[in-house]
Every structure is written in structure tokens, then in C-alpha cells.
LOFI-953616 format. One record per residue (C-alpha): x, z, y. Coordinates in Angstrom, 1 decimal, decimal comma, padded with zeros to 4 digits. Example, Ala and Ser with C-alpha at 12.3 -4.5 7.8 and 13.67 -1.06 7.14 Angstrom:
# residues 2
<node u="012,3" w="007,8" v="-004,5"/>
<node u="013,7" w="007,1" v="-001,1"/>
//
This chain:
# residues 384
<node u="-040,7" w="035,7" v="-070,6"/>
<node u="-043,7" w="036,8" v="-068,5"/>
<node u="-045,6" w="033,8" v="-067,0"/>
<node u="-047,1" w="033,9" v="-063,5"/>
<node u="-050,6" w="035,3" v="-063,6"/>
<node u="-050,3" w="036,5" v="-067,1"/>
<node u="-052,0" w="039,8" v="-067,9"/>
<node u="-049,4" w="042,3" v="-069,3"/>
<node u="-050,5" w="044,4" v="-072,3"/>
<node u="-049,4" w="047,9" v="-073,0"/>
<node u="-046,1" w="047,9" v="-074,9"/>
<node u="-045,3" w="050,8" v="-077,2"/>
<node u="-041,7" w="050,7" v="-075,9"/>
<node u="-042,9" w="051,9" v="-072,4"/>
<node u="-042,8" w="055,6" v="-073,3"/>
<node u="-039,2" w="055,3" v="-074,3"/>
<node u="-038,3" w="053,2" v="-071,3"/>
<node u="-040,1" w="055,7" v="-069,0"/>
<node u="-037,9" w="058,5" v="-070,2"/>
<node u="-034,8" w="056,5" v="-069,5"/>
<node u="-036,1" w="055,4" v="-066,0"/>
<node u="-036,9" w="059,0" v="-065,0"/>
<node u="-033,3" w="060,0" v="-065,5"/>
<node u="-032,3" w="057,2" v="-063,2"/>
<node u="-034,7" w="058,0" v="-060,4"/>
<node u="-033,0" w="059,1" v="-057,1"/>
<node u="-034,6" w="061,2" v="-054,4"/>
<node u="-033,2" w="062,5" v="-051,1"/>
<node u="-032,8" w="065,9" v="-052,6"/>
<node u="-031,3" w="064,7" v="-056,0"/>
<node u="-028,4" w="067,1" v="-056,8"/>
<node u="-025,3" w="065,0" v="-057,1"/>
<node u="-021,6" w="065,7" v="-056,6"/>
<node u="-019,9" w="064,5" v="-053,4"/>
<node u="-018,2" w="061,1" v="-053,7"/>
<node u="-014,5" w="061,7" v="-054,4"/>
<node u="-011,8" w="059,4" v="-053,1"/>
<node u="-008,3" w="059,3" v="-054,6"/>
<node u="-006,3" w="057,9" v="-051,6"/>
<node u="-006,1" w="058,2" v="-047,9"/>
<node u="-004,8" w="055,2" v="-045,9"/>
<node u="-004,4" w="055,4" v="-042,1"/>
<node u="-006,5" w="058,6" v="-042,1"/>
<node u="-009,4" w="057,1" v="-044,0"/>
<node u="-010,4" w="058,1" v="-047,5"/>
<node u="-010,7" w="055,2" v="-049,9"/>
<node u="-010,5" w="054,1" v="-053,6"/>
<node u="-013,4" w="056,2" v="-054,8"/>
<node u="-013,9" w="057,7" v="-058,3"/>
<node u="-016,7" w="056,1" v="-060,3"/>
<node u="-016,5" w="052,8" v="-058,6"/>
<node u="-014,9" w="049,4" v="-058,6"/>
<node u="-012,3" w="048,2" v="-056,1"/>
<node u="-011,3" w="044,5" v="-055,9"/>
<node u="-007,9" w="043,3" v="-054,7"/>
<node u="-007,6" w="039,6" v="-054,0"/>
<node u="-005,0" w="037,2" v="-052,6"/>
<node u="-003,1" w="034,0" v="-053,1"/>
<node u="-000,3" w="033,7" v="-055,6"/>
<node u="002,8" w="035,7" v="-055,0"/>
<node u="001,3" w="037,4" v="-051,9"/>
<node u="001,9" w="041,0" v="-052,8"/>
<node u="-001,0" w="042,1" v="-055,0"/>
<node u="001,2" w="043,7" v="-057,6"/>
<node u="003,4" w="045,3" v="-054,9"/>
<node u="000,3" w="046,7" v="-053,3"/>
<node u="-000,6" w="048,3" v="-056,6"/>
<node u="003,0" w="049,7" v="-057,0"/>
<node u="002,6" w="051,4" v="-053,6"/>
<node u="-000,8" w="052,9" v="-054,7"/>
<node u="000,7" w="054,2" v="-058,0"/>
<node u="003,8" w="055,6" v="-056,3"/>
<node u="001,5" w="057,5" v="-053,8"/>
<node u="-000,6" w="058,8" v="-056,7"/>
<node u="002,5" w="059,9" v="-058,6"/>
<node u="004,5" w="061,7" v="-055,8"/>
<node u="001,7" w="062,6" v="-053,4"/>
<node u="002,6" w="060,1" v="-050,6"/>
<node u="004,3" w="056,8" v="-050,2"/>
<node u="004,6" w="054,7" v="-047,1"/>
<node u="001,8" w="056,8" v="-045,4"/>
<node u="-000,6" w="056,3" v="-048,4"/>
<node u="-001,6" w="059,8" v="-049,4"/>
<node u="-003,0" w="061,0" v="-052,8"/>
<node u="-006,0" w="063,3" v="-052,4"/>
<node u="-005,7" w="064,9" v="-055,8"/>
<node u="-002,7" w="066,0" v="-057,9"/>
<node u="-001,6" w="065,3" v="-061,5"/>
<node u="-003,7" w="062,2" v="-061,9"/>
<node u="-003,3" w="059,8" v="-064,8"/>
<node u="-002,9" w="056,1" v="-064,0"/>
<node u="-003,5" w="053,3" v="-066,5"/>
<node u="-002,2" w="049,8" v="-065,7"/>
<node u="-003,4" w="046,9" v="-067,8"/>
<node u="-001,6" w="043,7" v="-067,1"/>
<node u="-002,6" w="040,3" v="-068,6"/>
<node u="-000,4" w="037,9" v="-066,5"/>
<node u="003,2" w="038,9" v="-066,4"/>
<node u="006,0" w="038,6" v="-068,9"/>
<node u="007,3" w="041,8" v="-070,6"/>
<node u="010,5" w="041,5" v="-068,5"/>
<node u="008,5" w="041,3" v="-065,2"/>
<node u="006,2" w="044,2" v="-066,4"/>
<node u="009,3" w="046,3" v="-067,1"/>
<node u="010,5" w="045,5" v="-063,5"/>
<node u="007,2" w="046,8" v="-062,2"/>
<node u="007,7" w="050,1" v="-064,0"/>
<node u="011,3" w="050,3" v="-062,8"/>
<node u="010,2" w="049,6" v="-059,3"/>
<node u="007,7" w="052,5" v="-059,4"/>
<node u="010,5" w="054,7" v="-060,7"/>
<node u="012,7" w="053,7" v="-057,7"/>
<node u="009,9" w="054,2" v="-055,3"/>
<node u="009,0" w="057,6" v="-056,7"/>
<node u="012,6" w="058,8" v="-057,1"/>
<node u="011,7" w="059,8" v="-060,7"/>
<node u="010,3" w="058,3" v="-063,9"/>
<node u="006,6" w="059,3" v="-064,2"/>
<node u="005,8" w="061,1" v="-067,4"/>
<node u="003,8" w="059,3" v="-070,2"/>
<node u="000,9" w="061,7" v="-069,5"/>
<node u="000,6" w="060,4" v="-065,9"/>
<node u="001,5" w="056,7" v="-066,1"/>
<node u="000,9" w="054,2" v="-068,9"/>
<node u="001,4" w="050,5" v="-068,6"/>
<node u="000,3" w="047,8" v="-071,1"/>
<node u="001,3" w="044,2" v="-070,9"/>
<node u="-001,4" w="042,2" v="-072,7"/>
<node u="-000,3" w="038,7" v="-071,9"/>
<node u="000,7" w="038,0" v="-075,5"/>
<node u="-002,3" w="039,9" v="-077,0"/>
<node u="-003,2" w="037,7" v="-080,1"/>
<node u="-007,0" w="037,8" v="-080,0"/>
<node u="-008,7" w="037,1" v="-076,7"/>
<node u="-012,1" w="038,0" v="-078,1"/>
<node u="-010,7" w="041,5" v="-078,9"/>
<node u="-009,1" w="042,2" v="-075,5"/>
<node u="-012,2" w="043,8" v="-074,0"/>
<node u="-012,4" w="046,2" v="-076,9"/>
<node u="-008,7" w="047,0" v="-076,5"/>
<node u="-009,4" w="047,9" v="-072,9"/>
<node u="-012,2" w="050,3" v="-074,0"/>
<node u="-009,8" w="051,9" v="-076,5"/>
<node u="-007,2" w="052,5" v="-073,7"/>
<node u="-009,8" w="054,1" v="-071,5"/>
<node u="-010,9" w="056,4" v="-074,4"/>
<node u="-007,3" w="057,3" v="-075,4"/>
<node u="-005,8" w="058,0" v="-072,0"/>
<node u="-008,8" w="059,2" v="-069,9"/>
<node u="-007,4" w="057,7" v="-066,7"/>
<node u="-008,3" w="058,8" v="-063,2"/>
<node u="-007,2" w="055,4" v="-061,7"/>
<node u="-007,0" w="052,1" v="-063,6"/>
<node u="-005,5" w="048,8" v="-062,5"/>
<node u="-006,7" w="045,7" v="-064,3"/>
<node u="-004,1" w="043,1" v="-063,2"/>
<node u="-005,9" w="039,9" v="-064,3"/>
<node u="-009,5" w="040,7" v="-065,0"/>
<node u="-010,0" w="036,9" v="-065,3"/>
<node u="-008,2" w="036,9" v="-068,7"/>
<node u="-010,8" w="039,1" v="-070,3"/>
<node u="-013,2" w="036,1" v="-070,3"/>
<node u="-012,9" w="032,4" v="-071,2"/>
<node u="-014,6" w="030,8" v="-068,2"/>
<node u="-014,6" w="032,5" v="-064,8"/>
<node u="-017,4" w="030,2" v="-063,7"/>
<node u="-019,7" w="031,4" v="-066,6"/>
<node u="-022,5" w="033,5" v="-065,1"/>
<node u="-023,1" w="035,6" v="-068,3"/>
<node u="-019,4" w="036,2" v="-069,1"/>
<node u="-018,6" w="037,1" v="-065,5"/>
<node u="-021,5" w="039,5" v="-065,2"/>
<node u="-020,8" w="041,1" v="-068,5"/>
<node u="-017,1" w="041,9" v="-067,8"/>
<node u="-017,9" w="043,3" v="-064,3"/>
<node u="-020,7" w="045,4" v="-065,7"/>
<node u="-018,3" w="046,7" v="-068,4"/>
<node u="-015,8" w="047,7" v="-065,7"/>
<node u="-018,5" w="049,5" v="-063,9"/>
<node u="-019,5" w="051,4" v="-067,0"/>
<node u="-015,9" w="052,3" v="-067,7"/>
<node u="-015,5" w="053,6" v="-064,1"/>
<node u="-018,4" w="056,0" v="-064,6"/>
<node u="-016,5" w="058,2" v="-067,2"/>
<node u="-018,0" w="059,9" v="-070,2"/>
<node u="-019,6" w="063,3" v="-070,0"/>
<node u="-019,5" w="065,9" v="-072,8"/>
<node u="-023,0" w="065,0" v="-074,1"/>
<node u="-022,2" w="061,3" v="-074,2"/>
<node u="-018,9" w="061,9" v="-075,8"/>
<node u="-020,4" w="063,9" v="-078,7"/>
<node u="-023,2" w="061,5" v="-079,2"/>
<node u="-021,1" w="058,3" v="-079,2"/>
<node u="-017,9" w="059,6" v="-080,8"/>
<node u="-015,9" w="059,1" v="-077,6"/>
<node u="-013,4" w="061,2" v="-075,6"/>
<node u="-014,8" w="063,0" v="-072,6"/>
<node u="-013,2" w="061,7" v="-069,5"/>
<node u="-013,8" w="061,9" v="-065,7"/>
<node u="-015,2" w="059,1" v="-063,5"/>
<node u="-012,4" w="056,7" v="-062,7"/>
<node u="-011,5" w="054,3" v="-059,9"/>
<node u="-011,2" w="050,9" v="-061,6"/>
<node u="-009,1" w="048,5" v="-059,5"/>
<node u="-009,5" w="044,8" v="-060,5"/>
<node u="-007,1" w="042,1" v="-059,3"/>
<node u="-008,4" w="038,5" v="-059,0"/>
<node u="-006,7" w="035,5" v="-057,4"/>
<node u="-008,4" w="033,7" v="-054,5"/>
<node u="-009,3" w="030,0" v="-054,6"/>
<node u="-006,3" w="027,7" v="-054,2"/>
<node u="-007,2" w="025,9" v="-050,9"/>
<node u="-005,4" w="027,7" v="-048,0"/>
<node u="-008,6" w="027,9" v="-045,9"/>
<node u="-010,6" w="029,4" v="-048,8"/>
<node u="-010,1" w="033,2" v="-049,2"/>
<node u="-012,9" w="033,7" v="-051,7"/>
<node u="-012,1" w="035,1" v="-055,1"/>
<node u="-012,2" w="032,6" v="-057,9"/>
<node u="-015,4" w="031,4" v="-059,5"/>
<node u="-018,6" w="033,2" v="-060,3"/>
<node u="-016,4" w="036,1" v="-061,5"/>
<node u="-015,2" w="036,5" v="-057,9"/>
<node u="-018,7" w="036,5" v="-056,6"/>
<node u="-019,8" w="039,1" v="-059,1"/>
<node u="-016,8" w="041,3" v="-058,4"/>
<node u="-017,1" w="041,0" v="-054,6"/>
<node u="-020,8" w="041,9" v="-054,8"/>
<node u="-020,4" w="044,9" v="-057,1"/>
<node u="-017,1" w="046,4" v="-055,8"/>
<node u="-017,3" w="049,4" v="-053,4"/>
<node u="-014,2" w="048,1" v="-051,6"/>
<node u="-012,5" w="044,7" v="-051,3"/>
<node u="-008,9" w="044,4" v="-050,3"/>
<node u="-006,8" w="041,4" v="-049,3"/>
<node u="-003,1" w="040,8" v="-050,0"/>
<node u="-001,4" w="038,3" v="-047,8"/>
<node u="002,0" w="037,3" v="-046,5"/>
<node u="003,0" w="035,7" v="-043,2"/>
<node u="005,8" w="033,2" v="-042,3"/>
<node u="008,2" w="036,1" v="-041,6"/>
<node u="007,7" w="037,4" v="-045,2"/>
<node u="005,8" w="040,4" v="-043,9"/>
<node u="003,1" w="041,5" v="-046,3"/>
<node u="-000,3" w="042,9" v="-045,3"/>
<node u="-002,7" w="045,0" v="-047,4"/>
<node u="-006,0" w="044,8" v="-045,6"/>
<node u="-009,4" w="046,2" v="-046,4"/>
<node u="-012,0" w="043,4" v="-046,0"/>
<node u="-015,2" w="045,3" v="-046,9"/>
<node u="-016,3" w="048,8" v="-047,8"/>
<node u="-019,5" w="050,6" v="-048,5"/>
<node u="-018,3" w="053,7" v="-046,8"/>
<node u="-016,1" w="054,1" v="-043,7"/>
<node u="-013,7" w="051,1" v="-043,4"/>
<node u="-009,9" w="051,3" v="-043,2"/>
<node u="-009,4" w="049,4" v="-040,0"/>
<node u="-005,7" w="048,9" v="-039,8"/>
<node u="-003,7" w="047,0" v="-042,4"/>
<node u="-000,8" w="048,4" v="-044,3"/>
<node u="002,2" w="046,2" v="-043,4"/>
<node u="005,6" w="046,0" v="-045,1"/>
<node u="008,6" w="044,0" v="-046,1"/>
<node u="010,3" w="044,0" v="-049,5"/>
<node u="014,0" w="044,7" v="-049,9"/>
<node u="016,2" w="044,5" v="-052,9"/>
<node u="017,5" w="047,7" v="-054,5"/>
<node u="019,6" w="048,1" v="-057,6"/>
<node u="018,1" w="049,7" v="-060,7"/>
<node u="020,6" w="051,0" v="-063,3"/>
<node u="019,5" w="051,1" v="-066,9"/>
<node u="020,3" w="054,6" v="-068,2"/>
<node u="021,0" w="053,4" v="-071,7"/>
<node u="022,9" w="050,1" v="-071,2"/>
<node u="024,3" w="050,6" v="-067,7"/>
<node u="023,2" w="047,2" v="-066,7"/>
<node u="022,0" w="046,6" v="-063,1"/>
<node u="018,8" w="044,8" v="-062,1"/>
<node u="017,6" w="044,0" v="-058,6"/>
<node u="014,2" w="045,3" v="-057,9"/>
<node u="012,0" w="044,7" v="-054,8"/>
<node u="011,1" w="047,9" v="-053,0"/>
<node u="008,6" w="047,8" v="-050,1"/>
<node u="009,3" w="049,5" v="-046,8"/>
<node u="007,0" w="049,8" v="-043,8"/>
<node u="007,8" w="047,0" v="-041,3"/>
<node u="008,4" w="047,9" v="-037,7"/>
<node u="010,2" w="045,9" v="-035,0"/>
<node u="013,2" w="047,3" v="-033,1"/>
<node u="010,9" w="048,4" v="-030,3"/>
<node u="008,9" w="050,5" v="-032,8"/>
<node u="005,9" w="048,1" v="-032,8"/>
<node u="005,1" w="045,9" v="-035,7"/>
<node u="006,1" w="042,3" v="-035,3"/>
<node u="002,9" w="040,3" v="-035,9"/>
<node u="000,0" w="039,6" v="-033,6"/>
<node u="-002,4" w="041,7" v="-035,6"/>
<node u="-000,1" w="044,7" v="-035,7"/>
<node u="000,7" w="044,5" v="-032,0"/>
<node u="-002,8" w="045,4" v="-030,9"/>
<node u="-003,3" w="048,9" v="-029,4"/>
<node u="-005,9" w="050,9" v="-031,2"/>
<node u="-008,8" w="051,9" v="-028,9"/>
<node u="-011,9" w="054,0" v="-029,0"/>
<node u="-015,1" w="052,8" v="-027,5"/>
<node u="-017,3" w="055,5" v="-025,8"/>
<node u="-020,3" w="055,6" v="-023,6"/>
<node u="-018,0" w="056,3" v="-020,7"/>
<node u="-015,5" w="053,5" v="-021,3"/>
<node u="-012,7" w="052,3" v="-023,5"/>
<node u="-009,8" w="054,6" v="-024,1"/>
<node u="-006,5" w="054,3" v="-026,0"/>
<node u="-006,6" w="056,3" v="-029,2"/>
<node u="-003,8" w="058,8" v="-028,6"/>
<node u="-003,1" w="062,5" v="-028,0"/>
<node u="-003,7" w="062,5" v="-024,3"/>
<node u="-007,1" w="060,8" v="-024,7"/>
<node u="-008,1" w="063,3" v="-027,4"/>
<node u="-007,2" w="066,3" v="-025,2"/>
<node u="-009,0" w="064,8" v="-022,2"/>
<node u="-012,2" w="064,1" v="-024,2"/>
<node u="-012,3" w="067,7" v="-025,6"/>
<node u="-011,5" w="069,2" v="-022,2"/>
<node u="-014,3" w="067,2" v="-020,6"/>
<node u="-016,9" w="068,7" v="-023,0"/>
<node u="-015,4" w="072,2" v="-023,6"/>
<node u="-013,4" w="073,2" v="-020,6"/>
<node u="-011,7" w="076,5" v="-021,6"/>
<node u="-014,7" w="078,1" v="-023,2"/>
<node u="-015,2" w="079,2" v="-026,8"/>
<node u="-017,6" w="077,0" v="-028,8"/>
<node u="-019,5" w="077,4" v="-032,0"/>
<node u="-018,2" w="074,5" v="-034,2"/>
<node u="-021,5" w="072,8" v="-035,0"/>
<node u="-022,6" w="072,9" v="-031,3"/>
<node u="-019,2" w="071,5" v="-030,2"/>
<node u="-019,4" w="068,7" v="-032,7"/>
<node u="-023,0" w="067,8" v="-031,7"/>
<node u="-022,4" w="068,0" v="-027,9"/>
<node u="-019,1" w="066,1" v="-028,2"/>
<node u="-020,6" w="063,2" v="-030,2"/>
<node u="-023,7" w="063,1" v="-028,0"/>
<node u="-021,6" w="063,1" v="-024,7"/>
<node u="-019,2" w="060,4" v="-025,8"/>
<node u="-021,5" w="058,4" v="-027,9"/>
<node u="-019,3" w="058,4" v="-031,0"/>
<node u="-019,8" w="059,3" v="-034,7"/>
<node u="-018,6" w="062,3" v="-036,6"/>
<node u="-015,8" w="060,4" v="-038,2"/>
<node u="-014,3" w="059,6" v="-034,8"/>
<node u="-014,8" w="063,2" v="-033,8"/>
<node u="-012,6" w="064,3" v="-036,7"/>
<node u="-009,9" w="061,7" v="-035,9"/>
<node u="-009,8" w="062,9" v="-032,3"/>
<node u="-009,7" w="066,6" v="-033,3"/>
<node u="-006,6" w="065,8" v="-035,4"/>
<node u="-005,0" w="064,0" v="-032,4"/>
<node u="-005,2" w="067,1" v="-030,2"/>
<node u="-002,3" w="068,5" v="-032,3"/>
<node u="-004,1" w="071,9" v="-032,6"/>
<node u="-005,0" w="072,2" v="-028,9"/>
<node u="-008,5" w="072,6" v="-030,2"/>
<node u="-008,4" w="075,4" v="-032,7"/>
<node u="-010,2" w="078,4" v="-034,2"/>
<node u="-010,1" w="081,1" v="-031,6"/>
<node u="-010,5" w="083,9" v="-034,1"/>
<node u="-009,6" w="083,6" v="-037,8"/>
<node u="-012,4" w="086,1" v="-038,6"/>
<node u="-014,9" w="084,1" v="-036,7"/>
<node u="-014,7" w="080,7" v="-038,3"/>
<node u="-017,2" w="079,1" v="-036,0"/>
<node u="-015,5" w="080,0" v="-032,8"/>
<node u="-013,3" w="077,2" v="-031,4"/>
<node u="-011,5" w="076,8" v="-028,1"/>
<node u="-009,3" w="074,4" v="-026,2"/>
<node u="-005,9" w="075,3" v="-024,7"/>
<node u="-004,5" w="071,9" v="-023,8"/>
<node u="-003,8" w="070,3" v="-020,4"/>
<node u="-006,3" w="070,9" v="-017,5"/>
<node u="-007,8" w="067,5" v="-016,6"/>
<node u="-009,5" w="068,0" v="-013,2"/>
<node u="-009,6" w="064,2" v="-012,7"/>
<node u="-010,2" w="061,7" v="-015,4"/>
<node u="-007,2" w="059,9" v="-016,9"/>
//
């Protein structure tokens, strides 16, 4: 260890270290691929490749069901409004907590939700609760990544890969290992290390929250490490009316503001071989009879804050805002986007959301001229 004030001598290792560091230097013009997200929830892209996502919650509050919703969306393209952004993805589910019977029910639930049984090349589930050697489990996880080359991985029970979730070294090591696994293996690394080449993967780690009702932090130092390192943190909860909420708490990119809310209803699964029937819980979006969701949080109207006031986020507002900037003239797309965001004092993400809400009343005026856009919606001579 270097002591304060000590003179550091040249170390022969520096040349080798320098070569490694140079490959890790990032500049503003460093050529990198765009960040790719695998899912879209409420119009916002989330669950990025090459990064960690944490799902936390109290016991029996919907964490596994949230993951079933995600997997079903990835398998069939969309489920309950959750949309997959890529096709033919492979999902690896590693479970360390549930019995084999409960794990089978998870697979059966996904089959009911998809309307078909996902192929072995697209969905693989391993129940490791009874794995005989805890010290070997992390190596088993590495093997599964190498064998199946997943695009999306769920680790349901990351806590079980270490002995003490309050141990600083153990907690840091397992989180760093998950980060490495999320990065994928390129062709050069695969050849050098004797591994299978595989793409960057979204690794979704599930960890319980602390037991006190008023403490929603994830357990132990492991929870602290996971929360700090994860690109997104999601919360699974359930209210007194047995309505479940899946809420994004934190994100390094654009946040998903509105929670996904649902209730779970029983549905019969018939075993094709034995003919026996098993009741499986299947989630459905929860709406009241009036069409609004039933809880306080869901009853709020989504608004957009602008330099000129607060407006309801709806079709009429979107048309009004574009008419106010455009009138009925043709606009070059980049100019429109800049003038719109400057006038209303909003960001480009909100611009894109509002553009979608116009229902094609703002459109390309000429297919051959991709930059020419115009508005053909209502004529707002007075503000709404």
C-alpha cells in the first residue's frame, strides 16, 4: 500500500498497464455503437443491453410476475403494453429461490401468457435452489451464459450466489461478475479465452428489500452495490386491493414515469401429457369500470410542463402545440424540431412523444423530400 508522502518509483509493470488503460480511454469522438434497449414501456425505451437492471420489492409483491411479463413481451413482441424492440431474442432465467414445482408454474404461466410454448432456443429456465455446491454456483452461471448466449438474463435470487450479503468483498465481486457477463464476449476474446462469442446482454438481478415496512432499500451491502452499479432500478409492490405496481425508481437514461399496474387472475393450464389441470396466475392490466386505474397514483392526469403553461398530455394539446409553431407551412425537420423545443421549452424526448400524439397530423409532406414536414390538423386561432 502506498503511504502518504511516499515517493513512487518506476514500476516495470507500467508499460503493460498503460497499454490496457489506453484501450479504456474515452473521448467525445470515441466511435461506439448506440446504446440498445430491449424493451419499451409507456413509450420509453428501457432494459439496455450491456448493463445491469435491478428489481427489488418485499416478499410476494410481484417480482417474479413482473419478470414473466417481461419474458412474455420478449417472446411474442408485446404483452400488456410492454413492447420488445428486437426479435428472436434468447432469454435465460436462473432461479435460486423457488421449488421445482413453482418454477414449472412460472414456465407454464409464460406459455399461457404467450399463447404458445417458447422454443428451447429462445427461453431456458434453470432452478438452482437444490444446487449441491454453493461455491460452484457462480461458475455454473458463467457456463450457462457461455452455452446459451442470452440477450436477456434474469437472476432471480442474486443473493444466493454469495454467503453473506453484508460482506463488502463478496457483494462487490458478484455484482462486478454480473457486469462482466452483461458486456458479452467479442470474437477476439472468445478465441483467446476459449469461450463462445456472444452479444452484450441485459442482466436483470432480483433482490429483496429490507424487512421493515418503511425501509425500501435492497438488502445489505449487496443491495447498495447493486443499486449503485445498475443502470435502472425497478420496484415491485402491491396495495391493499391486491393491485400490483411495477415502477422504475431510478435510471441513467430517460426515466419511465408511469408504473405498470395489474391484477393477477387464475387461469387453468392443462398438462398435455397427463391431462391434469393446474391453476396459474396470469396478470392483466388493471382499470376501473370508468376506464381509469383505481389507485391514487394511477388516477393522476399526465401533464406536460412548458414555458407557456401546463397542458394535459393528449392529442388535442399535441396538435395545438404544433399548430402554434408551424401553422400550415412546410418545415424542414431539423428546423421544426429546434424551433418547437425552443418555443415550448421542452426537450427532444418530449418533442417525439408529442409528435406521436398528433396521430399523423404532422407528417412528411413529400415522400421524396424526407426533410419536408407539414401540419394538417385543426386550426387553433385561439389557445386551448
